[in-house]
N, C-alpha and C positions, 0 to 999 in steps of 0.2 A: 463061336456060332451065334451066341446071344447078341453080341455087339453087331455082328454082321446083319442079323435080322432087324435090329433096331435101326441101323443105317439105311437099309432097304425101305423100311417103313417110313422113315423120315423123308427119304428121297421121293417116295410115292406121294406123301402128303404135300410136300413142297411143290412137286410137279403139278398136282391137282390144283393147289392154291394159285399158282402162277397162271395156269390155263384159265381158271375161272376169272382171275383178275384181268387177264388179257381180253377175254370175251366181254367182260363188263366194261372195260375201258373203250373197247371198239364200239360197243353199243352207244355209250355216252357220246363218242365222237360223231357217230352217225346222226344221233338225235340233235346234235348241235347245229346241223345243217337244216333243221326243220324249225317251225315256230312253236313246237311243243313246250320248250322251257319257258318261253314268255307266258304262254297261256297257263302253265302251272303256277307261276308267280301271280298272275292276274287272278286266278281262281282263289288262291289263298287270301288275296287282298279284298275281294268283293263278296265272298261267300257269306260273311256275317256282318258286313259293314253298313248296310243300308239303314237309314234312319229318316224319320219324318218330324222330328221335334227341334225346338230351339234349345241348344244345350245350356244347362245350368253351369256345367264345368267342362272345360277343355283340358284334357290330360296329355301332356307331352311326355311320351315314354322314351327314355334315352338311356343307353348304356355306354356311350362314348363321350369323351371330353369335347369341349368347344374350343377351337373349331375342329371339326372332323366332318367328313362328307355326310355321314348319316345325320349328325346333329344339326348341321347347317340346313339340310333339306327339311328336317322336322321343324326347325325354327321358322323357316320360310312359310311352311304350310300353316303353322300356328298363327303367324302374323296375318295370313289371309283369313283364317277362321275368326280371329278376334275382330278384324275389320267387318266381317259379315255379322258376327254376333257380339257386339260391343258390351252387352250386359253380362256375358259369361265370365265366370271366375276361371283363373288359370292355375293348374297344378303342374309343376315341373318335377318329374320323377327322374332323378339322376344322382347316383352315389358320388358324394364329394364332401370335402371338409368345409363347412360353412364359416369356420373361423378364418379361413383364407379369403382375404378381400378380393383376390383375383380368381376365385373359383369359377367353374363353368356355369353355374346357375346365374351368377352376377353378369357374366359375359352374355348369356342368352337374353337376360332381361334388357341389357343395353342394346343388343342387336334388335330386339323387338320394339325398342323405343316406346315403352309403355307409359301411358298416363296413369301413374299409380294412384292418383286421386279417384280414378274411375274404375280401374281394373284391379281386382284383388288377386294377389299371387300367393299361392301356397307352395311349399317345397317338401318333397319326400326324398330325403338323401340317404336313407339307410338300406333300402332294398338293393340287392345285387343280382336278382333275376326277376322275371316277370311275376312269378307267384309272390315273392317277397314284397315287391313294389305294390302289388294290389292289396296285400294284407296290411301293409303299413299305411296305405292310403285310407283303408277302412278303419283301422284301429287308432292310428296316431292323428290323422287329420279329421277323423270322425265324419267321414263322408257318408251320408245317409243312402240307403238302398233305393229310395224312391226318386232320387235325383236323375236328371237326364245328363248322360255323360258322353262326350265325343272324344274318342281316343285317336291320337296322332302318333303313328309309328310306321316302320318300314312295311312295304306291301307284303313281304313274305312272313312277317311277324303278326299281321293283323288277326288272322283266324285264331291263333293260339292265345293272343292277348285278350280278345273279346271273350273267348270261352273261359279263360282264367278268371276274369272279373265276374262272369255269369255264374261260375261255380261257387264263388264266394257269396253271392247273393244279389248282385246288381242285375236289374232287369232291363232298364232303359239305356241301351248302349248303341252307339254308332261308331263308325270308323272313318278316318280321313287318311288313306294310304299315301305315302310320300313317293309317288312315282316321279322318276326323272323325266325331263322334257328333251325330245329330240330336236335337232336343228331342222329348220324348215326348207333347207336347200340341200340338194344331193351332193354328197362328198366324193365326187368323182374327180379324177385328174387325168391329164393326157401326157403321155411320156415325152412328147416333143416339147411340152411347156416346162418340164422340170428336169430335163436332161437325164433320163433314165438310161442306163447302159443297154446297148442293143441286145446283149445276151441275157438280160434279166426278163422274166415273164411280165407281160403287160397285165397288171392287176388294177389299174387305175379306175376302171369302170365296175369292178367286182366288189361292191361294198359288203356283200355277204361274206366273202372270204376275208376282207380286211377288218371288218367290224363285227358283223352279226354273229359269225361263228364263235369269236372269242367272248362276246357278251353272253351268248347262250351257254358257253362253258361255265362262266361265272354264275349264271342263273341255276345251272344244274348243281353246282356246289352249294348254293344257297338252299335249293330245294332239298338236297340230301341232308343238310344240316337241320333244316326246319322240320322235316318229317321225322328225323331222329328225335328232335326235341318234343314233337307232338306225341310220339310213342312214349317217351319218358314221362311226360305229363299225364298221359292216360294211365300208365301203369301205376303212377303215384296217386291216381284219382284226383288230380288237380284240375282236370277239365272233363 
């Protein structure tokens, strides 16, 4: 009788969990057909990133090796920032082995094509999360709190990153979120031009179904991950 009761209990819990998961997934799918996921990412990117100063330091926050999509984007934006603010010093925050002559920091510097006689580059290679990177920049690189700092990172990470630096003691912070660029031409195609089978649905003109829906699903995953990280940082009193 006891085992039967436990099986019934487990069945009810599993059934409830699957129902809740199905409803949650259905809601996510519906939201993917709206612009809400994009604006969620955009809000995280711009909420704390405005600045009116010339940066003393530009900080490239990265957690992926070079080349990777995220690091390539950040490198591109850093190069644009250095062209605009050539007197700024650069900090590359990326965990790597500096003894390796082919490490990602070296590759980033080569990609930036820096004039090392004019631009000073500092490296923080110990931190393996945003909190640790900010602390090592403060403690190991001795970056003073009064300096103007421009942070370059992914749009969804910007809010948490700036709050993390602010919690440590930095006041003059700005952000340069690494948004991707869309093509300027419509990505439509006509079935007669590409020989689509007659029995296949005509989706050539439906870019929302072909691209936007899937991109927004990715945005939703990023938002879920980032809001989970924000909650974790808040509970640890890191932001």
